Biopython code that builds the backbone (N, CA, C, O; Angstrom):
import numpy as np
from Bio.PDB.StructureBuilder import StructureBuilder

atoms = [
    (1, "MET", "N", (0.836, -1.161, 0.000)),
    (1, "MET", "CA", (0.000, 0.000, 0.000)),
    (1, "MET", "C", (0.890, 1.237, 0.000)),
    (1, "MET", "O", (1.778, 1.371, 0.842)),
    (2, "LYS", "N", (0.651, 2.129, -0.937)),
    (2, "LYS", "CA", (1.424, 3.363, -0.980)),
    (2, "LYS", "C", (0.630, 4.472, -0.325)),
    (2, "LYS", "O", (-0.547, 4.670, -0.628)),
    (3, "THR", "N", (1.263, 5.177, 0.554)),
    (3, "THR", "CA", (0.625, 6.292, 1.244)),
    (3, "THR", "C", (1.226, 7.586, 0.726)),
    (3, "THR", "O", (2.445, 7.752, 0.690)),
    (4, "ARG", "N", (0.356, 8.495, 0.326)),
    (4, "ARG", "CA", (0.828, 9.799, -0.147)),
    (4, "ARG", "C", (1.275, 10.643, 1.045)),
    (4, "ARG", "O", (0.762, 10.460, 2.150)),
    (5, "PRO", "N", (2.216, 11.559, 0.844)),
    (5, "PRO", "CA", (2.736, 12.365, 1.957)),
    (5, "PRO", "C", (1.659, 13.116, 2.734)),
    (5, "PRO", "O", (1.722, 13.177, 3.962)),
    (6, "GLY", "N", (0.678, 13.686, 2.050)),
    (6, "GLY", "CA", (-0.376, 14.427, 2.740)),
    (6, "GLY", "C", (-1.231, 13.530, 3.618)),
    (6, "GLY", "O", (-1.648, 13.931, 4.704)),
    (7, "ILE", "N", (-1.491, 12.327, 3.153)),
    (7, "ILE", "CA", (-2.275, 11.359, 3.926)),
    (7, "ILE", "C", (-1.469, 10.890, 5.130)),
    (7, "ILE", "O", (-1.999, 10.803, 6.238)),
    (8, "CYS", "N", (-0.206, 10.592, 4.920)),
    (8, "CYS", "CA", (0.664, 10.128, 6.000)),
    (8, "CYS", "C", (0.741, 11.165, 7.115)),
    (8, "CYS", "O", (0.724, 10.810, 8.293)),
    (9, "ALA", "N", (0.823, 12.425, 6.757)),
    (9, "ALA", "CA", (0.952, 13.494, 7.756)),
    (9, "ALA", "C", (-0.292, 13.605, 8.629)),
    (9, "ALA", "O", (-0.199, 14.026, 9.782)),
    (10, "ARG", "N", (-1.463, 13.229, 8.093)),
    (10, "ARG", "CA", (-2.704, 13.330, 8.862)),
    (10, "ARG", "C", (-2.978, 12.108, 9.721)),
    (10, "ARG", "O", (-3.787, 12.170, 10.647)),
    (11, "LYS", "N", (-2.316, 10.998, 9.425)),
    (11, "LYS", "CA", (-2.582, 9.764, 10.156)),
    (11, "LYS", "C", (-1.841, 9.723, 11.484)),
    (11, "LYS", "O", (-0.796, 10.349, 11.662)),
    (12, "ARG", "N", (-2.413, 8.968, 12.404)),
    (12, "ARG", "CA", (-1.771, 8.761, 13.702)),
    (12, "ARG", "C", (-0.592, 7.817, 13.509)),
    (12, "ARG", "O", (-0.698, 6.827, 12.786)),
    (13, "ARG", "N", (0.515, 8.117, 14.144)),
    (13, "ARG", "CA", (1.730, 7.308, 14.003)),
    (13, "ARG", "C", (2.019, 6.559, 15.290)),
    (13, "ARG", "O", (1.801, 7.066, 16.391)),
    (14, "PHE", "N", (2.512, 5.350, 15.130)),
    (14, "PHE", "CA", (2.897, 4.522, 16.263)),
    (14, "PHE", "C", (4.356, 4.142, 16.083)),
    (14, "PHE", "O", (4.764, 3.749, 14.990)),
    (15, "GLY", "N", (5.130, 4.252, 17.121)),
    (15, "GLY", "CA", (6.557, 3.963, 17.057)),
    (15, "GLY", "C", (6.885, 2.485, 16.992)),
    (15, "GLY", "O", (7.958, 2.098, 16.529)),
    (16, "SER", "N", (5.954, 1.653, 17.459)),
    (16, "SER", "CA", (6.199, 0.207, 17.404)),
    (16, "SER", "C", (4.941, -0.501, 16.935)),
    (16, "SER", "O", (3.828, 0.005, 17.080)),
    (17, "GLU", "N", (5.142, -1.669, 16.377)),
    (17, "GLU", "CA", (4.022, -2.467, 15.892)),
    (17, "GLU", "C", (3.142, -2.914, 17.063)),
    (17, "GLU", "O", (1.922, -3.007, 16.926)),
    (18, "ALA", "N", (3.760, -3.189, 18.206)),
    (18, "ALA", "CA", (3.006, -3.619, 19.384)),
    (18, "ALA", "C", (2.043, -2.523, 19.864)),
    (18, "ALA", "O", (0.913, -2.819, 20.252)),
    (19, "ASP", "N", (2.481, -1.277, 19.839)),
    (19, "ASP", "CA", (1.605, -0.164, 20.231)),
    (19, "ASP", "C", (0.414, -0.056, 19.286)),
    (19, "ASP", "O", (-0.721, 0.133, 19.725)),
    (20, "ALA", "N", (0.676, -0.177, 17.997)),
    (20, "ALA", "CA", (-0.391, -0.092, 17.004)),
    (20, "ALA", "C", (-1.364, -1.265, 17.140)),
    (20, "ALA", "O", (-2.575, -1.082, 17.019)),
    (21, "MET", "N", (-0.840, -2.465, 17.390)),
    (21, "MET", "CA", (-1.689, -3.645, 17.547)),
    (21, "MET", "C", (-2.591, -3.513, 18.768)),
    (21, "MET", "O", (-3.741, -3.951, 18.733)),
    (22, "ALA", "N", (-2.092, -2.922, 19.836)),
    (22, "ALA", "CA", (-2.895, -2.738, 21.044)),
    (22, "ALA", "C", (-4.094, -1.832, 20.764)),
    (22, "ALA", "O", (-5.197, -2.098, 21.240)),
    (23, "VAL", "N", (-3.886, -0.778, 20.003)),
    (23, "VAL", "CA", (-4.974, 0.131, 19.643)),
    (23, "VAL", "C", (-5.943, -0.569, 18.692)),
    (23, "VAL", "O", (-7.158, -0.419, 18.828)),
    (24, "ALA", "N", (-5.422, -1.331, 17.734)),
    (24, "ALA", "CA", (-6.265, -2.035, 16.762)),
    (24, "ALA", "C", (-7.154, -3.063, 17.460)),
    (24, "ALA", "O", (-8.315, -3.228, 17.085)),
    (25, "ARG", "N", (-6.628, -3.748, 18.458)),
    (25, "ARG", "CA", (-7.405, -4.758, 19.189)),
    (25, "ARG", "C", (-8.577, -4.143, 19.942)),
    (25, "ARG", "O", (-9.641, -4.754, 20.048)),
    (26, "ASP", "N", (-8.384, -2.933, 20.466)),
    (26, "ASP", "CA", (-9.417, -2.278, 21.264)),
    (26, "ASP", "C", (-10.416, -1.477, 20.430)),
    (26, "ASP", "O", (-11.373, -0.933, 20.982)),
    (27, "ALA", "N", (-10.216, -1.393, 19.130)),
    (27, "ALA", "CA", (-11.090, -0.587, 18.267)),
    (27, "ALA", "C", (-12.424, -1.289, 18.032)),
    (27, "ALA", "O", (-12.522, -2.514, 18.097)),
    (28, "ALA", "N", (-13.440, -0.487, 17.758)),
    (28, "ALA", "CA", (-14.777, -1.023, 17.500)),
    (28, "ALA", "C", (-14.888, -1.635, 16.109)),
    (28, "ALA", "O", (-15.800, -2.421, 15.855)),
    (29, "VAL", "N", (-13.986, -1.291, 15.215)),
    (29, "VAL", "CA", (-13.980, -1.839, 13.848)),
    (29, "VAL", "C", (-12.703, -2.641, 13.646)),
    (29, "VAL", "O", (-11.762, -2.520, 14.430)),
    (30, "THR", "N", (-12.665, -3.457, 12.601)),
    (30, "THR", "CA", (-11.477, -4.251, 12.296)),
    (30, "THR", "C", (-10.412, -3.348, 11.690)),
    (30, "THR", "O", (-10.648, -2.695, 10.674)),
    (31, "LEU", "N", (-9.251, -3.312, 12.312)),
    (31, "LEU", "CA", (-8.145, -2.499, 11.814)),
    (31, "LEU", "C", (-6.930, -3.383, 11.585)),
    (31, "LEU", "O", (-6.723, -4.381, 12.274)),
    (32, "ARG", "N", (-6.134, -2.991, 10.601)),
    (32, "ARG", "CA", (-4.899, -3.703, 10.277)),
    (32, "ARG", "C", (-3.737, -2.742, 10.443)),
    (32, "ARG", "O", (-3.848, -1.559, 10.122)),
    (33, "VAL", "N", (-2.635, -3.247, 10.939)),
    (33, "VAL", "CA", (-1.431, -2.452, 11.155)),
    (33, "VAL", "C", (-0.516, -2.606, 9.944)),
    (33, "VAL", "O", (-0.350, -3.710, 9.427)),
    (34, "TYR", "N", (0.072, -1.511, 9.495)),
    (34, "TYR", "CA", (1.065, -1.593, 8.430)),
    (34, "TYR", "C", (2.164, -0.577, 8.665)),
    (34, "TYR", "O", (1.955, 0.449, 9.314)),
    (35, "ARG", "N", (3.331, -0.874, 8.130)),
    (35, "ARG", "CA", (4.470, 0.039, 8.247)),
    (35, "ARG", "C", (4.485, 0.955, 7.038)),
    (35, "ARG", "O", (4.452, 0.494, 5.897)),
    (36, "CYS", "N", (4.534, 2.239, 7.290)),
    (36, "CYS", "CA", (4.509, 3.245, 6.229)),
    (36, "CYS", "C", (5.884, 3.345, 5.576)),
    (36, "CYS", "O", (6.907, 3.409, 6.259)),
    (37, "ALA", "N", (5.893, 3.358, 4.253)),
    (37, "ALA", "CA", (7.144, 3.457, 3.510)),
    (37, "ALA", "C", (7.731, 4.869, 3.581)),
    (37, "ALA", "O", (8.927, 5.050, 3.356)),
    (38, "LEU", "N", (6.910, 5.860, 3.889)),
    (38, "LEU", "CA", (7.393, 7.245, 3.946)),
    (38, "LEU", "C", (8.024, 7.592, 5.287)),
    (38, "LEU", "O", (9.174, 8.028, 5.346)),
    (39, "CYS", "N", (7.269, 7.396, 6.363)),
    (39, "CYS", "CA", (7.758, 7.823, 7.676)),
    (39, "CYS", "C", (8.390, 6.682, 8.478)),
    (39, "CYS", "O", (9.002, 6.919, 9.519)),
    (40, "ARG", "N", (8.243, 5.455, 7.999)),
    (40, "ARG", "CA", (8.791, 4.252, 8.637)),
    (40, "ARG", "C", (8.164, 3.953, 10.002)),
    (40, "ARG", "O", (8.658, 3.093, 10.731)),
    (41, "ASP", "N", (7.083, 4.653, 10.353)),
    (41, "ASP", "CA", (6.323, 4.339, 11.556)),
    (41, "ASP", "C", (5.160, 3.450, 11.161)),
    (41, "ASP", "O", (5.021, 3.085, 9.993)),
    (42, "TYR", "N", (4.322, 3.099, 12.129)),
    (42, "TYR", "CA", (3.186, 2.229, 11.870)),
    (42, "TYR", "C", (1.903, 3.043, 11.862)),
    (42, "TYR", "O", (1.730, 3.959, 12.667)),
    (43, "HIS", "N", (0.999, 2.698, 10.938)),
    (43, "HIS", "CA", (-0.321, 3.303, 10.833)),
    (43, "HIS", "C", (-1.352, 2.189, 10.919)),
    (43, "HIS", "O", (-1.018, 1.005, 10.867)),
    (44, "LEU", "N", (-2.622, 2.595, 11.053)),
    (44, "LEU", "CA", (-3.739, 1.661, 11.046)),
    (44, "LEU", "C", (-4.601, 1.926, 9.822)),
    (44, "LEU", "O", (-4.725, 3.066, 9.374)),
    (45, "THR", "N", (-5.197, 0.866, 9.283)),
    (45, "THR", "CA", (-6.109, 1.004, 8.163)),
    (45, "THR", "C", (-7.253, 0.027, 8.310)),
    (45, "THR", "O", (-7.116, -1.026, 8.933)),
    (46, "ARG", "N", (-8.392, 0.389, 7.726)),
    (46, "ARG", "CA", (-9.530, -0.528, 7.689)),
    (46, "ARG", "C", (-9.503, -1.376, 6.430)),
    (46, "ARG", "O", (-10.219, -2.373, 6.338)),
    (47, "ARG", "N", (-8.688, -0.992, 5.463)),
    (47, "ARG", "CA", (-8.647, -1.710, 4.187)),
    (47, "ARG", "C", (-7.973, -3.066, 4.360)),
    (47, "ARG", "O", (-6.898, -3.168, 4.951)),
    (48, "THR", "N", (-8.615, -4.095, 3.841)),
    (48, "THR", "CA", (-8.053, -5.443, 3.935)),
    (48, "THR", "C", (-8.049, -6.147, 2.585)),
    (48, "THR", "O", (-7.507, -7.248, 2.482)),
    (49, "LYS", "N", (-8.624, -5.561, 1.562)),
    (49, "LYS", "CA", (-8.698, -6.206, 0.259)),
    (49, "LYS", "C", (-7.293, -6.450, -0.287)),
    (49, "LYS", "O", (-6.516, -5.513, -0.469)),
    (50, "GLY", "N", (-6.983, -7.694, -0.542)),
    (50, "GLY", "CA", (-5.680, -8.052, -1.089)),
    (50, "GLY", "C", (-4.557, -8.060, -0.087)),
    (50, "GLY", "O", (-3.400, -8.243, -0.466)),
    (51, "MET", "N", (-4.861, -7.867, 1.182)),
    (51, "MET", "CA", (-3.836, -7.829, 2.221)),
    (51, "MET", "C", (-3.876, -9.118, 3.037)),
    (51, "MET", "O", (-4.931, -9.728, 3.217)),
    (52, "ARG", "N", (-2.720, -9.512, 3.518)),
    (52, "ARG", "CA", (-2.673, -10.670, 4.416)),
    (52, "ARG", "C", (-3.068, -10.209, 5.806)),
    (52, "ARG", "O", (-2.538, -9.222, 6.316)),
    (53, "LEU", "N", (-3.990, -10.918, 6.409)),
    (53, "LEU", "CA", (-4.420, -10.595, 7.762)),
    (53, "LEU", "C", (-3.603, -11.385, 8.762)),
    (53, "LEU", "O", (-3.253, -12.536, 8.500)),
    (54, "PRO", "N", (-3.291, -10.788, 9.905)),
    (54, "PRO", "CA", (-2.538, -11.527, 10.927)),
    (54, "PRO", "C", (-3.366, -12.685, 11.463)),
    (54, "PRO", "O", (-4.594, -12.619, 11.496)),
    (55, "ARG", "N", (-2.674, -13.763, 11.890)),
    (55, "ARG", "CA", (-3.381, -14.938, 12.416)),
    (55, "ARG", "C", (-3.939, -14.695, 13.779)),
    (55, "ARG", "O", (-4.562, -15.585, 14.359)),
]
sb = StructureBuilder()
sb.init_structure("model")
sb.init_model(0)
sb.init_chain("A")
sb.init_seg("    ")
for serial, (resi, resn, name, xyz) in enumerate(atoms, 1):
    if name == "N":
        sb.init_residue(resn, " ", resi, " ")
    sb.init_atom(name, np.array(xyz, "f"), 0.0, 1.0, " ", f" {name:<3s}", serial, name[0])
structure = sb.get_structure()
């Protein structure tokens, strides 16, 4: 998934995958964690089409 710079700047950033996973687990909707190619931090997304989901 490619994230544009403007979108990346507006998203919440997590310094570790574990921090992002903790927030994703507690969310009311299904969220997936991914590492951003621009900022190298972790973001959350609701998009799962074509993505591998964690076990």
